[in-house]
C-alpha positions in Angstrom: -68.6 91.8 13.6 -71.7 89.2 12.4 -69.7 89.2 9.5 -66.0 87.5 11.1 -68.0 85.0 13.3 -69.4 83.5 10.2 -66.5 82.8 9.2 -65.5 81.8 12.0 -68.4 79.1 12.0 -67.8 78.0 8.6 -64.1 77.5 9.3 -65.0 75.4 12.6 -67.9 73.0 9.8 -64.8 72.7 7.3 -61.8 71.5 10.3 -64.7 68.6 11.9 -65.9 67.7 7.9 -62.1 67.3 7.5 -61.0 65.7 10.7 -64.5 62.9 9.4 -63.1 62.6 7.0 -59.6 61.4 8.2 -61.2 59.6 10.2 -62.8 57.9 7.5 -60.5 57.1 5.4 -58.4 55.5 8.6 -61.0 53.3 8.6 -61.7 51.6 5.5 -57.5 51.9 5.0 -58.4 49.3 8.2 -60.9 47.7 7.7 -59.6 46.4 4.1 -56.3 45.4 5.8 -58.2 42.9 8.5 -59.9 41.9 5.1 -56.6 40.6 3.9 -54.4 39.9 6.4 -56.0 36.3 6.1 -53.4 35.2 2.7 -52.9 31.5 2.9 -52.8 31.7 7.4 -54.1 31.3 10.6 -53.0 29.7 13.9 -52.7 27.0 13.0 -50.4 27.6 9.0 -46.5 27.0 9.5 -46.1 30.8 7.9 -42.8 29.1 6.1 -44.0 26.4 4.3 -48.0 28.0 4.2 -49.0 23.8 5.8 -51.6 23.2 8.3 -50.8 22.4 11.0 -52.4 20.7 13.8 -51.9 20.4 18.1 -52.7 16.8 19.0 -53.2 18.0 22.5 -56.3 19.6 22.2 -57.6 17.1 20.1 -61.3 15.5 22.2 -63.9 13.3 21.2 -65.3 16.6 20.4 -64.4 16.8 16.7 -62.0 20.7 17.1 -62.6 22.7 13.4 -59.1 24.0 11.8 -60.0 26.6 9.5 -57.2 26.8 6.5 -57.3 29.4 3.3 -55.8 28.3 0.4 -53.2 30.2 -2.2 -56.2 31.0 -4.2 -58.7 32.4 -1.5 -61.1 29.7 -0.9 -61.5 28.9 2.6 -61.3 25.3 4.2 -62.0 24.2 7.5 -60.2 20.2 8.2 -61.5 18.3 11.3 -59.9 16.1 14.1 -61.0 14.4 15.9 -60.0 11.3 18.3 -62.2 8.0 17.9 -62.9 5.8 20.6 -59.6 3.2 20.4 -57.4 6.1 20.6 -56.5 7.5 17.1 -56.9 10.3 15.8 -59.0 11.4 12.1 -59.1 13.8 10.5 -61.5 15.4 7.4 -62.2 18.2 5.5 -65.8 19.4 7.1 -67.8 18.8 4.1 -69.5 16.5 2.8 -69.0 13.9 0.1 -72.4 14.5 -1.4 -73.6 17.3 -0.7 -69.7 19.9 -0.6 -72.0 20.9 -4.3 -75.1 22.4 -2.3 -72.5 25.1 -0.4 -73.8 24.1 3.3 -72.5 20.3 3.1 -70.8 20.6 6.1 -70.7 19.9 9.6 -71.9 20.8 13.2 -71.0 19.2 16.3 -73.8 17.6 18.1 -72.0 16.4 21.5 -69.2 14.1 19.6 -70.8 13.5 16.8 -71.1 15.6 12.7 -74.5 16.3 11.8 -74.4 17.2 7.9 -76.1 20.6 7.8 -77.3 20.3 4.1 -79.0 16.7 4.2 -79.2 15.4 8.4 -77.0 12.4 7.6 -75.1 11.9 11.2 -71.9 10.4 12.3 -70.0 9.7 15.3 -65.8 10.0 15.3 -65.0 5.9 14.6 -66.8 7.0 11.6 -64.5 9.6 10.6 -61.8 9.1 7.8 -63.2 5.9 7.7 -65.9 6.0 5.6 -65.0 6.8 2.0 -68.2 7.6 -0.7 -70.7 8.3 0.1 -71.9 11.7 2.7 -69.8 11.4 4.8 -67.0 14.1 6.1 -64.0 13.6 3.3 -61.5 12.2 4.4 -57.5 12.5 4.3 -56.1 9.9 5.3 -52.4 8.6 6.7 -50.6 9.4 2.6 -52.4 12.9 3.2 -51.0 13.6 6.1 -47.5 12.9 8.5 -47.4 13.7 12.6 -45.6 13.2 15.2 -46.3 13.7 19.1 -47.1 17.3 19.8 -49.1 18.2 15.7 -50.2 16.6 12.6 -49.2 18.2 9.8 -51.5 18.4 6.2 -49.3 19.8 3.3 -50.4 23.6 1.5 -50.7 20.9 -1.3 -53.0 18.4 -1.0 -54.8 21.2 0.7 -54.6 23.2 -2.6 -55.5 20.7 -4.8 -59.0 19.9 -2.1 -60.4 23.3 -2.4 -62.2 22.9 -4.8 -64.5 21.0 -2.4 -65.0 24.2 -0.7 -66.0 26.2 -3.8 -69.4 27.0 -3.0 -68.7 26.2 0.6 -71.4 28.4 2.1 -70.1 28.9 6.1 
């Protein structure tokens, strides 16, 4: 009888280990699927064209950030802000000078953008207007389109710019 009891316990352990193994495998598969679902798509990416579409309704005098993943897998970010004159300004969330450091991106301090590498600060009226130097890389009117509801930045333009995000450590 002791032998039968030991066999039953052994079988019970085997069932528990098998169940744990199946659960672990399912968890790994789920994690991999979640990590790989990007492929350039975010809630701001047009699934048909791959373009970044920024709704104007969400743009205020406090800078907003819009994630994008280029076809080559590089993660990028575009910032949009309403300047005091009412115009909407856009730029890449990386510094023209500091981008290669990997920390040349901006965080907001109220309505001010602060470079996380050098500490330079910029206001909304400077975004997209200043070229060169330590400021966000502008996305000028020739590289985007817009209508009453949104700003559209084409996939091809974003893909060309992905190199400035290669070292990004955000």
